[in-house]
C-alpha beads as a LAMMPS data file, in Angstrom:
LAMMPS data file: protein, C-alpha beads

320 atoms
319 bonds

1 atom types
1 bond types

-500.0 500.0 xlo xhi
-500.0 500.0 ylo yhi
-500.0 500.0 zlo zhi

Masses

1 110.0

Atoms # bond

1 1 1 0.000 0.000 0.000
2 1 1 2.995 2.295 0.638
3 1 1 6.442 1.897 -0.853
4 1 1 8.972 4.684 -0.355
5 1 1 12.637 4.646 -1.238
6 1 1 15.247 7.250 -0.373
7 1 1 12.736 9.952 0.598
8 1 1 14.441 13.202 1.500
9 1 1 13.239 16.651 2.444
10 1 1 15.598 19.601 2.792
11 1 1 14.457 22.993 4.051
12 1 1 16.404 26.228 3.701
13 1 1 16.425 28.274 6.880
14 1 1 18.380 31.091 8.463
15 1 1 21.169 30.571 10.964
16 1 1 22.132 34.032 12.028
17 1 1 22.734 35.979 8.823
18 1 1 23.382 32.906 6.737
19 1 1 20.940 30.646 4.917
20 1 1 21.587 26.977 5.610
21 1 1 20.053 23.729 4.405
22 1 1 18.435 21.511 7.040
23 1 1 17.672 17.925 6.076
24 1 1 14.432 17.081 7.915
25 1 1 14.065 13.648 6.286
26 1 1 17.197 11.798 5.258
27 1 1 16.758 8.765 2.999
28 1 1 13.619 7.133 4.391
29 1 1 12.677 3.673 3.074
30 1 1 9.208 2.555 4.123
31 1 1 6.866 -0.306 3.230
32 1 1 3.301 -0.694 4.497
33 1 1 1.278 -3.764 3.521
34 1 1 -2.393 -3.670 2.601
35 1 1 -4.575 -4.109 5.688
36 1 1 -1.751 -3.277 8.093
37 1 1 -2.017 -0.874 11.036
38 1 1 1.337 0.861 11.282
39 1 1 2.386 2.942 14.272
40 1 1 4.743 5.768 13.282
41 1 1 6.704 7.134 16.232
42 1 1 9.368 9.767 16.650
43 1 1 10.486 12.581 18.959
44 1 1 9.423 16.111 18.110
45 1 1 11.463 17.315 15.163
46 1 1 12.487 13.804 14.101
47 1 1 10.906 14.048 10.646
48 1 1 7.698 12.161 11.317
49 1 1 5.232 14.841 10.222
50 1 1 7.381 15.837 7.248
51 1 1 7.405 12.223 6.048
52 1 1 3.624 12.013 6.331
53 1 1 3.216 15.276 4.443
54 1 1 5.258 13.871 1.578
55 1 1 3.290 10.611 1.537
56 1 1 -0.020 12.503 1.474
57 1 1 1.183 14.799 -1.378
58 1 1 1.094 17.903 0.828
59 1 1 4.841 18.378 0.407
60 1 1 6.982 17.564 -2.628
61 1 1 10.019 15.399 -1.790
62 1 1 13.435 16.932 -2.366
63 1 1 14.685 13.503 -3.444
64 1 1 13.556 9.888 -3.546
65 1 1 10.329 8.274 -4.674
66 1 1 7.131 6.931 -3.174
67 1 1 4.053 5.072 -4.343
68 1 1 0.975 5.394 -2.139
69 1 1 -2.150 3.295 -2.785
70 1 1 -0.474 2.228 -6.006
71 1 1 0.193 5.728 -7.378
72 1 1 3.344 7.830 -7.635
73 1 1 3.164 10.813 -5.272
74 1 1 4.897 13.085 -7.789
75 1 1 3.281 12.206 -11.107
76 1 1 -0.124 10.949 -9.921
77 1 1 -0.748 13.035 -6.820
78 1 1 -4.433 13.510 -7.646
79 1 1 -4.974 9.744 -7.739
80 1 1 -3.146 9.401 -4.427
81 1 1 -5.503 11.921 -2.829
82 1 1 -8.565 10.112 -4.164
83 1 1 -7.462 6.922 -2.458
84 1 1 -6.352 8.199 0.939
85 1 1 -8.039 9.728 3.953
86 1 1 -6.150 12.142 6.186
87 1 1 -7.252 13.073 9.699
88 1 1 -5.018 15.847 11.007
89 1 1 -4.171 16.423 14.643
90 1 1 -6.074 19.706 14.759
91 1 1 -9.144 18.371 12.956
92 1 1 -10.777 19.644 9.803
93 1 1 -14.421 20.290 10.668
94 1 1 -15.762 23.821 11.013
95 1 1 -17.252 24.938 14.313
96 1 1 -20.508 26.435 13.079
97 1 1 -21.495 24.159 10.177
98 1 1 -23.949 21.334 10.865
99 1 1 -22.099 18.039 11.088
100 1 1 -24.111 16.200 8.446
101 1 1 -23.813 19.017 5.929
102 1 1 -20.060 19.207 6.515
103 1 1 -19.579 15.514 5.707
104 1 1 -21.836 15.624 2.640
105 1 1 -20.083 18.682 1.212
106 1 1 -16.704 17.065 1.802
107 1 1 -17.750 13.882 0.008
108 1 1 -19.077 15.822 -2.972
109 1 1 -15.643 17.418 -3.377
110 1 1 -14.447 13.909 -4.261
111 1 1 -17.010 13.691 -7.047
112 1 1 -19.643 11.679 -5.184
113 1 1 -23.318 12.459 -5.872
114 1 1 -25.368 13.990 -3.060
115 1 1 -27.602 10.931 -2.690
116 1 1 -24.644 8.549 -2.564
117 1 1 -22.592 10.607 -0.141
118 1 1 -25.586 11.246 2.154
119 1 1 -26.186 7.516 2.454
120 1 1 -22.493 6.963 3.099
121 1 1 -22.397 9.699 5.755
122 1 1 -25.443 8.263 7.529
123 1 1 -23.734 4.861 7.545
124 1 1 -20.607 6.353 9.105
125 1 1 -22.600 8.271 11.705
126 1 1 -24.175 4.980 12.799
127 1 1 -20.876 3.088 12.867
128 1 1 -19.037 5.832 14.756
129 1 1 -21.714 6.379 17.418
130 1 1 -22.758 9.761 16.044
131 1 1 -26.489 9.085 15.797
132 1 1 -28.465 12.236 16.537
133 1 1 -25.479 14.450 15.651
134 1 1 -26.479 15.213 12.035
135 1 1 -27.903 18.657 12.840
136 1 1 -25.425 19.350 15.652
137 1 1 -22.664 21.908 15.163
138 1 1 -19.157 20.648 16.028
139 1 1 -18.774 23.518 18.522
140 1 1 -21.563 21.872 20.549
141 1 1 -19.993 18.388 20.522
142 1 1 -17.728 16.708 23.053
143 1 1 -14.064 16.131 22.225
144 1 1 -14.663 12.454 21.485
145 1 1 -17.619 13.219 19.229
146 1 1 -15.634 15.791 17.275
147 1 1 -12.753 13.364 16.832
148 1 1 -15.111 10.697 15.492
149 1 1 -16.596 13.325 13.172
150 1 1 -13.088 14.086 11.886
151 1 1 -12.619 10.379 11.166
152 1 1 -15.976 10.214 9.391
153 1 1 -14.855 13.082 7.163
154 1 1 -11.652 11.219 6.346
155 1 1 -13.602 8.053 5.445
156 1 1 -16.597 9.392 3.535
157 1 1 -15.026 8.766 0.116
158 1 1 -14.091 5.159 1.045
159 1 1 -10.291 5.541 1.012
160 1 1 -8.117 2.459 0.869
161 1 1 -5.515 4.049 3.122
162 1 1 -6.097 6.260 6.171
163 1 1 -3.545 8.511 7.901
164 1 1 -4.462 9.378 11.505
165 1 1 -2.284 12.070 13.081
166 1 1 -2.467 11.989 16.896
167 1 1 -6.138 10.894 16.802
168 1 1 -6.763 10.825 20.577
169 1 1 -4.769 13.854 21.768
170 1 1 -6.715 15.744 24.414
171 1 1 -9.341 13.050 25.008
172 1 1 -10.140 11.601 28.419
173 1 1 -9.271 7.904 29.027
174 1 1 -12.815 6.668 28.360
175 1 1 -13.081 8.605 25.099
176 1 1 -9.629 7.341 24.050
177 1 1 -10.580 3.708 24.689
178 1 1 -13.805 4.200 22.763
179 1 1 -11.976 5.705 19.810
180 1 1 -9.495 2.811 19.814
181 1 1 -12.381 0.455 19.112
182 1 1 -13.497 2.606 16.196
183 1 1 -9.963 2.705 14.798
184 1 1 -9.760 -1.095 14.923
185 1 1 -13.133 -1.145 13.179
186 1 1 -11.705 0.839 10.257
187 1 1 -9.800 -2.272 9.228
188 1 1 -12.370 -4.848 10.311
189 1 1 -15.395 -3.097 8.806
190 1 1 -13.841 -1.090 5.963
191 1 1 -10.712 -3.077 5.102
192 1 1 -8.623 0.065 5.496
193 1 1 -4.863 0.237 5.830
194 1 1 -3.967 2.655 8.634
195 1 1 -0.913 4.736 9.472
196 1 1 -1.214 6.245 12.930
197 1 1 1.082 8.707 14.688
198 1 1 0.772 9.017 18.447
199 1 1 2.625 10.171 21.554
200 1 1 0.761 7.623 23.688
201 1 1 2.863 4.471 23.897
202 1 1 -0.016 2.390 25.243
203 1 1 -1.976 3.442 22.163
204 1 1 0.817 2.408 19.804
205 1 1 1.126 -0.901 21.653
206 1 1 -2.604 -1.622 21.587
207 1 1 -3.407 -0.646 18.000
208 1 1 -0.372 -1.288 15.804
209 1 1 0.664 -4.469 14.016
210 1 1 4.116 -2.980 13.570
211 1 1 6.020 0.101 14.697
212 1 1 8.386 2.345 12.770
213 1 1 10.609 4.726 14.757
214 1 1 12.173 7.743 13.061
215 1 1 14.869 9.938 14.597
216 1 1 16.982 12.710 13.044
217 1 1 15.228 12.090 9.736
218 1 1 16.161 8.409 9.525
219 1 1 14.253 5.209 10.255
220 1 1 16.026 3.651 13.246
221 1 1 13.699 0.691 13.830
222 1 1 10.884 -1.183 12.113
223 1 1 9.448 -4.299 13.725
224 1 1 6.651 -5.721 15.843
225 1 1 6.297 -4.492 19.409
226 1 1 7.313 -7.905 20.735
227 1 1 10.523 -8.018 18.720
228 1 1 11.429 -4.418 19.564
229 1 1 10.962 -5.045 23.278
230 1 1 13.123 -8.166 23.002
231 1 1 16.000 -5.942 21.839
232 1 1 16.093 -4.193 25.208
233 1 1 18.693 -5.920 27.393
234 1 1 16.565 -7.871 29.840
235 1 1 13.893 -7.287 32.458
236 1 1 14.360 -4.556 35.035
237 1 1 14.890 -6.004 38.535
238 1 1 14.591 -3.533 41.405
239 1 1 15.500 -4.544 44.965
240 1 1 14.780 -2.409 48.011
241 1 1 16.945 -3.660 50.844
242 1 1 15.959 -3.315 54.490
243 1 1 19.418 -1.986 55.472
244 1 1 21.020 0.565 53.082
245 1 1 24.395 -0.697 54.263
246 1 1 23.754 -3.994 52.498
247 1 1 23.045 -2.361 49.130
248 1 1 26.548 -3.077 47.799
249 1 1 26.131 -6.763 48.675
250 1 1 22.779 -6.846 46.867
251 1 1 24.414 -5.210 43.858
252 1 1 26.989 -8.003 43.771
253 1 1 24.194 -10.580 43.839
254 1 1 22.537 -8.991 40.810
255 1 1 25.865 -8.757 39.022
256 1 1 26.490 -12.461 39.630
257 1 1 22.993 -13.238 38.339
258 1 1 23.944 -11.984 34.874
259 1 1 23.112 -8.284 34.986
260 1 1 23.475 -6.527 31.638
261 1 1 25.483 -3.325 32.036
262 1 1 25.995 -1.455 35.275
263 1 1 24.117 -2.287 38.476
264 1 1 22.626 0.943 39.854
265 1 1 22.586 1.713 43.576
266 1 1 20.513 4.581 44.979
267 1 1 20.310 4.490 48.750
268 1 1 18.471 1.320 49.675
269 1 1 17.364 0.647 46.072
270 1 1 19.419 -1.589 43.778
271 1 1 18.472 -2.163 40.146
272 1 1 19.767 -3.894 37.031
273 1 1 18.553 -5.415 33.788
274 1 1 18.699 -9.206 33.769
275 1 1 17.762 -11.376 30.773
276 1 1 14.792 -13.647 31.537
277 1 1 14.666 -12.413 35.110
278 1 1 11.832 -14.781 36.011
279 1 1 14.169 -17.735 35.706
280 1 1 16.901 -15.961 37.668
281 1 1 14.714 -14.881 40.621
282 1 1 14.961 -18.073 42.739
283 1 1 18.761 -17.897 42.583
284 1 1 18.750 -14.160 43.383
285 1 1 16.500 -14.636 46.418
286 1 1 18.570 -17.602 47.601
287 1 1 21.820 -15.657 47.315
288 1 1 20.355 -12.708 49.220
289 1 1 19.192 -14.977 52.032
290 1 1 22.577 -16.724 52.163
291 1 1 24.273 -13.323 52.472
292 1 1 21.877 -12.246 55.227
293 1 1 20.456 -9.391 53.130
294 1 1 16.868 -8.565 54.027
295 1 1 14.422 -7.142 51.473
296 1 1 11.652 -4.610 51.766
297 1 1 10.494 -5.321 48.204
298 1 1 11.441 -6.929 44.916
299 1 1 9.959 -5.790 41.606
300 1 1 10.416 -7.118 38.085
301 1 1 9.302 -5.057 35.077
302 1 1 9.337 -6.324 31.509
303 1 1 10.668 -3.937 28.828
304 1 1 8.160 -1.327 27.671
305 1 1 7.907 0.650 24.455
306 1 1 9.299 3.643 26.330
307 1 1 12.384 1.565 27.182
308 1 1 12.697 0.709 23.483
309 1 1 12.295 4.343 22.495
310 1 1 14.866 5.466 25.061
311 1 1 17.389 2.899 23.855
312 1 1 16.855 3.793 20.174
313 1 1 16.830 7.586 20.453
314 1 1 18.346 8.415 23.831
315 1 1 15.074 10.137 24.742
316 1 1 11.776 9.147 26.270
317 1 1 8.839 9.693 23.939
318 1 1 6.937 11.208 26.862
319 1 1 9.729 13.728 27.410
320 1 1 9.782 14.674 23.719

Bonds

1 1 1 2
2 1 2 3
3 1 3 4
4 1 4 5
5 1 5 6
6 1 6 7
7 1 7 8
8 1 8 9
9 1 9 10
10 1 10 11
11 1 11 12
12 1 12 13
13 1 13 14
14 1 14 15
15 1 15 16
16 1 16 17
17 1 17 18
18 1 18 19
19 1 19 20
20 1 20 21
21 1 21 22
22 1 22 23
23 1 23 24
24 1 24 25
25 1 25 26
26 1 26 27
27 1 27 28
28 1 28 29
29 1 29 30
30 1 30 31
31 1 31 32
32 1 32 33
33 1 33 34
34 1 34 35
35 1 35 36
36 1 36 37
37 1 37 38
38 1 38 39
39 1 39 40
40 1 40 41
41 1 41 42
42 1 42 43
43 1 43 44
44 1 44 45
45 1 45 46
46 1 46 47
47 1 47 48
48 1 48 49
49 1 49 50
50 1 50 51
51 1 51 52
52 1 52 53
53 1 53 54
54 1 54 55
55 1 55 56
56 1 56 57
57 1 57 58
58 1 58 59
59 1 59 60
60 1 60 61
61 1 61 62
62 1 62 63
63 1 63 64
64 1 64 65
65 1 65 66
66 1 66 67
67 1 67 68
68 1 68 69
69 1 69 70
70 1 70 71
71 1 71 72
72 1 72 73
73 1 73 74
74 1 74 75
75 1 75 76
76 1 76 77
77 1 77 78
78 1 78 79
79 1 79 80
80 1 80 81
81 1 81 82
82 1 82 83
83 1 83 84
84 1 84 85
85 1 85 86
86 1 86 87
87 1 87 88
88 1 88 89
89 1 89 90
90 1 90 91
91 1 91 92
92 1 92 93
93 1 93 94
94 1 94 95
95 1 95 96
96 1 96 97
97 1 97 98
98 1 98 99
99 1 99 100
100 1 100 101
101 1 101 102
102 1 102 103
103 1 103 104
104 1 104 105
105 1 105 106
106 1 106 107
107 1 107 108
108 1 108 109
109 1 109 110
110 1 110 111
111 1 111 112
112 1 112 113
113 1 113 114
114 1 114 115
115 1 115 116
116 1 116 117
117 1 117 118
118 1 118 119
119 1 119 120
120 1 120 121
121 1 121 122
122 1 122 123
123 1 123 124
124 1 124 125
125 1 125 126
126 1 126 127
127 1 127 128
128 1 128 129
129 1 129 130
130 1 130 131
131 1 131 132
132 1 132 133
133 1 133 134
134 1 134 135
135 1 135 136
136 1 136 137
137 1 137 138
138 1 138 139
139 1 139 140
140 1 140 141
141 1 141 142
142 1 142 143
143 1 143 144
144 1 144 145
145 1 145 146
146 1 146 147
147 1 147 148
148 1 148 149
149 1 149 150
150 1 150 151
151 1 151 152
152 1 152 153
153 1 153 154
154 1 154 155
155 1 155 156
156 1 156 157
157 1 157 158
158 1 158 159
159 1 159 160
160 1 160 161
161 1 161 162
162 1 162 163
163 1 163 164
164 1 164 165
165 1 165 166
166 1 166 167
167 1 167 168
168 1 168 169
169 1 169 170
170 1 170 171
171 1 171 172
172 1 172 173
173 1 173 174
174 1 174 175
175 1 175 176
176 1 176 177
177 1 177 178
178 1 178 179
179 1 179 180
180 1 180 181
181 1 181 182
182 1 182 183
183 1 183 184
184 1 184 185
185 1 185 186
186 1 186 187
187 1 187 188
188 1 188 189
189 1 189 190
190 1 190 191
191 1 191 192
192 1 192 193
193 1 193 194
194 1 194 195
195 1 195 196
196 1 196 197
197 1 197 198
198 1 198 199
199 1 199 200
200 1 200 201
201 1 201 202
202 1 202 203
203 1 203 204
204 1 204 205
205 1 205 206
206 1 206 207
207 1 207 208
208 1 208 209
209 1 209 210
210 1 210 211
211 1 211 212
212 1 212 213
213 1 213 214
214 1 214 215
215 1 215 216
216 1 216 217
217 1 217 218
218 1 218 219
219 1 219 220
220 1 220 221
221 1 221 222
222 1 222 223
223 1 223 224
224 1 224 225
225 1 225 226
226 1 226 227
227 1 227 228
228 1 228 229
229 1 229 230
230 1 230 231
231 1 231 232
232 1 232 233
233 1 233 234
234 1 234 235
235 1 235 236
236 1 236 237
237 1 237 238
238 1 238 239
239 1 239 240
240 1 240 241
241 1 241 242
242 1 242 243
243 1 243 244
244 1 244 245
245 1 245 246
246 1 246 247
247 1 247 248
248 1 248 249
249 1 249 250
250 1 250 251
251 1 251 252
252 1 252 253
253 1 253 254
254 1 254 255
255 1 255 256
256 1 256 257
257 1 257 258
258 1 258 259
259 1 259 260
260 1 260 261
261 1 261 262
262 1 262 263
263 1 263 264
264 1 264 265
265 1 265 266
266 1 266 267
267 1 267 268
268 1 268 269
269 1 269 270
270 1 270 271
271 1 271 272
272 1 272 273
273 1 273 274
274 1 274 275
275 1 275 276
276 1 276 277
277 1 277 278
278 1 278 279
279 1 279 280
280 1 280 281
281 1 281 282
282 1 282 283
283 1 283 284
284 1 284 285
285 1 285 286
286 1 286 287
287 1 287 288
288 1 288 289
289 1 289 290
290 1 290 291
291 1 291 292
292 1 292 293
293 1 293 294
294 1 294 295
295 1 295 296
296 1 296 297
297 1 297 298
298 1 298 299
299 1 299 300
300 1 300 301
301 1 301 302
302 1 302 303
303 1 303 304
304 1 304 305
305 1 305 306
306 1 306 307
307 1 307 308
308 1 308 309
309 1 309 310
310 1 310 311
311 1 311 312
312 1 312 313
313 1 313 314
314 1 314 315
315 1 315 316
316 1 316 317
317 1 317 318
318 1 318 319
319 1 319 320
């Protein structure tokens, strides 16, 4: 559904009195299969939005090539636009236009007849829990309702490929969970291929078949969540010892248990990453008891997407 090779985007900007070239996207190769839900992650300024703008024909690549929904983004941009839906982070519905009229007018811009697009809009309103909202103005809707209306607008022309840019930003947890179900339904009910950008790692984990991480304009990882997490060096084991004076002894126990990298000691807390920590725990506990080291607590945490992101980019996605 998407095939990009060597995509580049260079912007000219000022640095003091001089004009300099800044490469926002630097040789991106990307493949997205039909029916796939792809999570596209990156710190602020990494090139994520610029890449999406090129794939949606909103920005002409400086170099490279891309085919989206089977069409070249440079020579057949109009065909690309006919076959994709784009839901921006800020939304695209007007505040004071009735919701139903907004969707119908949008569909007619794609060449659909009024009767056809009205039926399609009514179908989407039912599927996206927007019944009774046809005459409602978006300014009078809740955040979740407006977001679902944005998605309806992006789907009214039956696109084969849908780009969702930060679809749940600003929504409360219940509204986010509800919208997740609707996003899954885009593939199940409409057969859509979906590219989703998000700053919520739980969202990326829950929705995506595969994740792509971009940093400094380059793709630094592309794999399933399970495989990416497996690249992080082991589970995090955190011991809180009863006597801070025994922390160094506990650190030696973790080191002997196969700790990857440095064992960290912070007061009475000792932590390290240990591969397959579940198997190592009986030996760790036995060694602590043999050394007379008492514990207040012992916690084991499996690698998270934030751990993956931190290892790949040196930054937490939450911090970015």
